[in-house]
C-alpha positions as CSV (number, residue, x, y, z in Angstrom):
1,X,-84.6,-53.3,127.3
2,X,-87.6,-51.8,125.6
3,X,-90.8,-51.4,127.5
4,X,-93.2,-54.4,127.1
5,X,-96.8,-53.9,125.9
6,X,-99.6,-54.1,128.5
7,X,-100.5,-57.5,127.1
8,X,-97.0,-58.9,127.4
9,X,-96.7,-57.5,130.9
10,X,-99.9,-59.4,131.8
11,X,-98.5,-62.6,130.3
12,X,-95.2,-62.3,132.2
13,X,-97.1,-61.5,135.5
14,X,-99.3,-64.5,135.0
15,X,-96.3,-66.8,134.2
16,X,-94.6,-65.5,137.4
17,X,-97.7,-66.2,139.5
18,X,-98.0,-69.7,138.1
19,X,-94.3,-70.4,138.6
20,X,-94.6,-69.3,142.2
21,X,-97.5,-71.7,142.7
22,X,-96.5,-74.7,140.6
23,X,-92.8,-74.3,139.7
24,X,-93.7,-73.7,136.1
25,X,-96.4,-72.3,133.9
26,X,-98.5,-74.1,131.2
27,X,-100.1,-72.7,128.0
28,X,-103.6,-73.9,129.0
29,X,-103.4,-72.5,132.5
30,X,-102.2,-69.1,131.2
31,X,-105.0,-69.1,128.6
32,X,-107.6,-69.9,131.3
33,X,-106.3,-67.3,133.7
34,X,-106.1,-64.5,131.1
35,X,-109.3,-65.6,129.3
36,X,-107.6,-65.7,125.9
37,X,-107.1,-68.5,123.3
38,X,-104.2,-70.8,123.4
39,X,-103.0,-69.5,120.1
40,X,-102.7,-66.0,121.6
41,X,-100.7,-67.4,124.5
42,X,-98.3,-69.2,122.1
43,X,-97.8,-66.0,120.1
44,X,-97.0,-64.1,123.3
45,X,-94.7,-66.8,124.6
46,X,-92.7,-66.8,121.4
47,X,-92.2,-63.0,121.7
48,X,-91.2,-63.3,125.3
49,X,-88.8,-66.1,124.5
50,X,-87.3,-64.0,121.7
51,X,-86.7,-61.2,124.2
52,X,-85.0,-63.8,126.5
53,X,-87.5,-63.2,129.3
54,X,-88.9,-66.8,129.4
55,X,-87.7,-70.3,128.8
56,X,-90.2,-71.8,126.3
57,X,-90.4,-74.6,123.9
58,X,-93.6,-76.2,122.7
59,X,-95.0,-78.9,125.1
60,X,-92.4,-78.0,127.7
61,X,-92.8,-76.2,131.1
62,X,-92.5,-72.5,130.9
63,X,-90.2,-70.6,133.3
64,X,-88.8,-67.1,133.6
65,X,-85.2,-66.1,132.9
66,X,-83.5,-63.9,135.4
67,X,-84.4,-60.8,133.5
68,X,-88.0,-62.0,133.1
69,X,-88.3,-62.6,136.8
70,X,-87.0,-59.1,137.6
71,X,-89.6,-57.6,135.3
72,X,-92.4,-59.8,136.7
73,X,-91.5,-58.9,140.3
74,X,-91.6,-55.2,139.4
75,X,-95.0,-55.5,137.9
76,X,-96.3,-57.5,140.9
77,X,-94.8,-55.0,143.3
78,X,-96.7,-52.2,141.5
79,X,-99.9,-54.2,141.5
80,X,-99.7,-55.0,145.2
81,X,-98.8,-51.4,146.3
82,X,-101.4,-49.8,144.0
83,X,-104.0,-52.1,145.5
84,X,-102.9,-51.1,149.0
85,X,-103.1,-47.4,148.1
86,X,-106.6,-47.8,146.8
87,X,-107.7,-49.7,149.9
88,X,-105.8,-47.8,152.6
89,X,-105.8,-44.3,151.3
90,X,-108.8,-44.1,149.1
91,X,-111.1,-46.5,150.9
92,X,-111.8,-48.8,147.9
93,X,-113.1,-52.3,148.4
94,X,-110.7,-55.1,147.6
95,X,-112.3,-56.1,144.3
96,X,-112.3,-52.6,142.9
97,X,-108.7,-52.0,144.2
98,X,-107.4,-55.1,142.5
99,X,-109.2,-54.4,139.2
100,X,-108.0,-50.8,139.1
101,X,-104.4,-51.7,140.1
102,X,-104.3,-54.2,137.3
103,X,-105.0,-51.4,134.8
104,X,-102.7,-48.8,136.4
105,X,-99.7,-51.0,137.0
106,X,-98.8,-50.7,133.3
107,X,-99.0,-46.9,133.0
108,X,-98.1,-45.3,136.3
109,X,-94.7,-43.5,136.3
110,X,-92.0,-44.6,138.8
111,X,-92.1,-41.1,140.4
112,X,-95.9,-41.2,140.8
113,X,-95.8,-44.8,142.0
114,X,-93.1,-44.0,144.6
115,X,-95.1,-41.0,145.9
116,X,-98.2,-43.2,146.2
117,X,-96.2,-45.8,148.2
118,X,-94.9,-43.0,150.6
119,X,-98.4,-41.6,151.0
120,X,-99.8,-45.1,151.8
121,X,-97.2,-45.6,154.5
122,X,-97.9,-42.2,155.9
123,X,-101.6,-42.7,156.1
124,X,-101.2,-46.2,157.6
125,X,-98.8,-45.0,160.3
126,X,-100.1,-41.6,161.1
127,X,-103.9,-41.6,160.9
128,X,-105.8,-43.2,163.7
129,X,-108.7,-45.6,162.9
130,X,-111.2,-42.9,163.9
131,X,-109.7,-40.4,161.5
132,X,-109.5,-43.0,158.8
133,X,-113.2,-43.7,159.2
134,X,-114.1,-40.0,158.8
135,X,-111.7,-39.5,156.0
136,X,-112.6,-42.6,154.0
137,X,-116.4,-42.2,154.1
């Protein structure tokens, strides 16, 4: 499967989040969450449906296919782990960490991402709170 654009990755991540919360996603909720127009959502949904990543028909609930869910979980995993890296290793506040992770989840290579996860785990398990406070000033 070809790599999705940043925009389409944002849509699939939002659909996944809504499906987790509500069992389905809706055009209006996606538009509100991503701060875009409904017409933009509909265009993206058609592309994602053509790629067989979502189940979509106008006025019907939107759900993910197996492949769509796999991609969404990967994006969300990157988002969560990058946020944790920024907070635990770099001392960022939560808001800054989430905002930066949202941008980086689309561009970070798997190798770099895996190294960031390892470093986060190392810092969390090997640095005492006192050292963390000195290190993360």
